[in-house]
N, C-alpha and C positions, 0 to 999 in steps of 0.2 A: 480509651476515651470510657467515661463513664457510663454505666448505661443507662441512668435518669437521661443523659444527653442525649443519645440514639433513641430513646422510648420517646421522648417529648416532641422532636423532630418526625419522630415514628406518627405519633399524632397529628401533627400536624401534616402530613404527606398527605393521608387518607383524610383528613375534613378536606380539606384542600382540593381533591381530588374527586369526591360528594360534592363540592362547591356546599360546604357547609358552614354556618359562622361561628364563631366561638361563643355566642349566648345561645344559638340551635343544642350545640353541642353540651357544655356543661350544664344544661339547665336541669336539676334536680339532683345533682354530682357536687359542683364544686362553682366557684363563685369565678366572674370570667378572670378577674385579674389574677387566682393561682392557675388558672388554665394556662392564660399569657406566660406566666412564671417554669409550666410543667413544659410548655413547647421550646419554649428558648431555653430549658437542660439547666434552669438557675434555682430551681427545688428539685428534690427527691419526692417523690409520691409516692402514697401505698398502692402495695399491689393491687388492694381492692380497687382504689377508683382508678388506676389506670386499668384495670378488667373494664370495670362499670364502663369508662369511657370509649373503647373498643367494643364494647356490647352496644352503645349508644350509635358504632357508626356500623352497626350489623356486624360486624368482624370479630376474628379469637385471636388474640395477643398468646404468640407461640414462644414460650421460651424456656422451655424440657430441655432440662442439660444434655442429655441422650441424642437429642434430636438435633441440638446445635452443634456440638462435637461435630457428629459425622457430617453435618452442612458443612460444619468448616472447614473440615479436611477436603471435602468433597471441591468447594471453593476454589480453596487452595491451588489442589492438585489439575483442577479444569486451569487455573491460570499458569501455571507453572509448566502447563503440558506446552501450552497457547505457546509463551514466549521459547521454550526451547524447540518448538514445530513439532512435537510430538502429536500424536492422534489422543484426542479429548473427548471423543463422541460420548462414550459412556457417563461419563460425567455431567455432559452438557444435555445428555438425556434425564440425567438426574435431577438435577436444578431446573430441567423444563418441569419434570414430574411434580416436587413439591413449589411449585413458583410461589402459587398462592399464598402458601404458608408462611413460607422465606418471607416474603414481601410482607407480613405480619408478625415480624419477627427482629431482634437487634443485628440478623445480618441482610438486611434487606437492601440498603447501598452495594453490599457484595452483590448480591442479586442482581440487581437494575446495571449493574457494570456487568454483569457476566452477559446477561441477555443483550446489551448493547453490542459486547464482541460478537455474540453468534450471528445478530440480526447481519452485522458489518461484512463478516463474512460469508453470510449468504448471499447478500444484496451485492453481493462483489466491491465492497469498500464504496457504496454507495451512501453520501453523509443523509441524501433525504428518509430514509430507511431507519436513521436512529433516532430522527428529529426528537419523537416521545419521551425515549430515555435520556435524553440529551437534557430534557427541559422538565423531566423529572427530578432529575442528582442534582441541578442546583437550588434545589429546597434545603437537599443536607450538606452543600459545599460549605458552609460556617463551620461545620463539626469534623469535619473529613478527616481520618489521620492522613499519614504522608505516603502508605500503601495507597492508600485510597484516593488520594490527590491524585496521585500517580498516572493509577487507572484511568482516572477522569479526565486528566487532560490529553493519554495517551489516547484516548477513544474520540474525544472531541478533538484532534487534528486530523482525522476525517472529514475534511470540508472541501469545499469547491476552489474557497481562496487561499492562494499561495502564503501570502502572510498570515491567516487566519492557522494556516497549517503551522508555521513556523513557533509563531508563538505559544500554542499549546503544547508543541514538544519541548521547547526549550524549558518551560514552566514543567512539564512533567520531569524534566532531567534535575529541574532543580531541588524536587523530594527527592527522587531515586534517581542513582545514573546507575545506565546499566548498557548492556550490548547493544537490545533491540531497540533502546529510544534511540542511541547513538546512532544506528544503523538506520534507522527511519529521517531522520534529522538529515542524514547525509545524502539518503535515496531524495527526499524534496528538494534539496540543493543540484542532485544530478540531473533528474528527469525533468528540470529547468536551464539545465546547460552551465550551471555553475561550480566547474568544476574543482577550483583550487578549495572552496569550501566544501565540496561531497568527499576529497582525499583527505580531509581534514577529519570530517567525521568520520569516515569508512576506518581509517587508518586508527583513531580512537576504538569503534566500534569492535576492530579484529582486535586489539590487545586486552580490552574490557571480554570478551569471549573467549580470548584464552585463558584470563583467568577463572571467567564461572565455568569453564569445559563447554561452552555453547557451542560446539561443534557445525549446528547450519549456519549460526548469526559468522561464522569463521570464512564459509566457505561463500555463503553469501556477499559479503563485504570485499573480498578479493576479487569479487568476478565484476563486482561495480566500481572498483580499484582500478583493472584492468581496462574495462570501458573506458573510465576517464583518461587515461593513458593512450586510450586509441582515438579517442576523437579530440587528444592533443598532439596527435601525430607520433608520440613516443613509441616504434615497434618495439626496441627493447623490453622497457618496463611493461608494455600494455604483455609480449610474450610471455615473461616473469610471473605476472600474476595470475597470468590465465592458466600457466603450467602447475601452479600452487593450488588454484580453482578446481582445475581437471585433477588435479591427487586426491584432497580432501572429496571431491564429489564421485571419485570413483571406489574410498576408502566407505562411504557413507551409501553407497549402490545405488547414486541418484545420476543415470543415464541420461537424462532429459536437461541436465547441468552440462554434460559432457557435448550432447548435440548442441546446444547454444552457443557454449563455447566455439565449435568448429565454425558454425552458423557466421558470430559473429566476425570470426577471423576471413572466412570467404569474401563475407562485404564489406569488410576491410580493406583486402588486396584488391576488392572490385575499385571502389573508392581512387587507391590508390596508382590503378591501370598497372596492376602487375595480376595479371589474369590467369596466366597458368596455376599461379600459387590458391588463388581465388577458387578456382575451380577445383581443384584436390580437398582444399576444404568443406565447400559447399557438397560436395557429392557426399565425402564422411559427413555431413550434418543429417542427411533426406532420414527422417525418420518418421512413424502412423500419426503423429499430430497433424491434424488437417491445416489450419491454421498457419505451422511452421513449412509445412510440404510445399505450400502457396507460394509464403516468401520464397522460401528456397528458388523453387521453379522460375518465379521471376527473375531470381538474378544469374541465375542459370543462363535463361534465356538472354540474357543482358554479353553474360562471359562471350558468349558460343556466338553473341552478332560481332564480338570484338577480335574474338580469335578468328573470324569468317567462316564458323562452322554452322552453316546453313540450316542443315538438314538437322542438326542436334537441337537449333536455335527455333525451329518448326517444333520439334518433339516435345521442348520443354515449355513452349507456349500452347502448346496441347493440351497438356499436363496440367498448368495451372485453370485454361479453359474450361476443362471438366468438373475441377473442385471450387470454382469460384464462387457458385450460387448458395455454396454451404458457407460462406464467408462474405456476405455482403461488404463489407466495411472493407476489404480490403482491394474492392471493386476498379476505384480510381487507378491505386498502384498499377493493378493491371492494363485499364488501357495507357497509362502511361508507359509502360513495357511492350507493347503494342505498336503506339505511337513510333517510338525511338527504335526497335526493330524494323518496323519498314522507312524508314527515313524521312517520317511526317515531321519533322521538328519544324520546321518555317510555319505550320500552322498555327492558331490562332487557340484553339483545342489544346493543342500539347502546352503551351505558355501557359495559359489557365488552370491547366492539369499540376502542373510544377508547383506556381504561385501558391494553390490550395493546399496543396503535401507538404510543404514546406511551413505552413504557419497553422498544420494541426496539431496543434497541442493536446488532444487527446492522445498521440503518441508521445514517445519519446523525445525527447529531444535528439538524440542520432539518429532514429527516423527521418527528422524533420531534415539532419544535418544532409544526409545519403543524398533526399531530393532539392536540395540547395545548390548543392556540388552542379546538379545539373541544368539548374534553373540561370545558374551562373553563368555557365557559358551559353546557355540561351539567350541569355542578355548582352552579352558581349557580343553575339553573332549578330543582334540585331543593333548594336552600338549604343546602346541604352550601358553606359558607363556607369554612372551615377548610380543607378538604383545595381548595377553588380559592385560595386564598390561600400554602397549600405549593406548588403548579403553579405560580402566578404568578412565587413564589420562585425556586423552581427554573428554570427558562424564562425567566424576566427580562423578561416582558411589559413592553413598552411601547407608545409611537405615535411614527411615522416622522417624522424631519423632511424637509419639503417642499425639492421643488428651489428 
């Protein structure tokens, strides 16, 4: 990118932010037609005119070589560490510290992108948190480099609409194909239950991660591959990929992934009515994270009920009840477990709970499918065969292939 190009777009960006017309900005500096050409990157204005235009905007243009060299390295390190899942707190602090100067420099685009990344991480991937940055970045889109286009579409993929997410992730991949982009694309399909597409992209993510040396994406990809085979009732491949994920997690000292795998196996065997296996894995998954504890206690209560271990069932229900106020998003799940373990499955409340839980898109597809299995049984007992059939088609119910 030519310096004149970014400088012209930078002037336009700050002019629009301050709601100043071209006539108002260039008065006494240059003619409107010349400013228009500067903003389009068609002409390379002199340093004097550039600084005069920034002065008219009550801003200082920063093009000092040492400042830009250091800032460029900091921005590179921030994104590199983000995609490698390494700590980049210091880089984020440095960018925020010099944010105003960077927004008046040739590194404005990278700075806006970094700020957008920081925001959606802090706000747990809430797309509304970065609407301002997304809107401001559109000014620069015509002159972005491939790397900037990749980052722009990657950050724009944080969007509530599924098709919009896919569109931006695929556009990002048109500029740079890398393991994090392939992983996110696969994950978007996975969370909607499109396992064939998810497997395709997760396998690509794993292969690219091996080439890049991105061990975290390797681990994340094989974990989701294991989840896909779990949801496809393929026990042999599920176990195979979970073992790979567990080994990588152990080498990275990621104990939370080990617990996740144990929980997934326990929950899966509960669905497959292999209760002794389910209990062993669920007990092995217990750790200090309250959200996970509640889910595990709920599943252990269900397993204990099926095994006629009523004292243990009562204990696990009490454990979940003691923690539920700290995670109200799991309250409906807790109500379902109480209904099921109390044999209150004929009540209308039980059916409504399951209909809600099996269609709650705020949770991943696998969560919905778990409750859909219970809803299927409830429909069958009520002779609502048409509803049961529709549910089985939606969630593709099947039987597991044994190891």
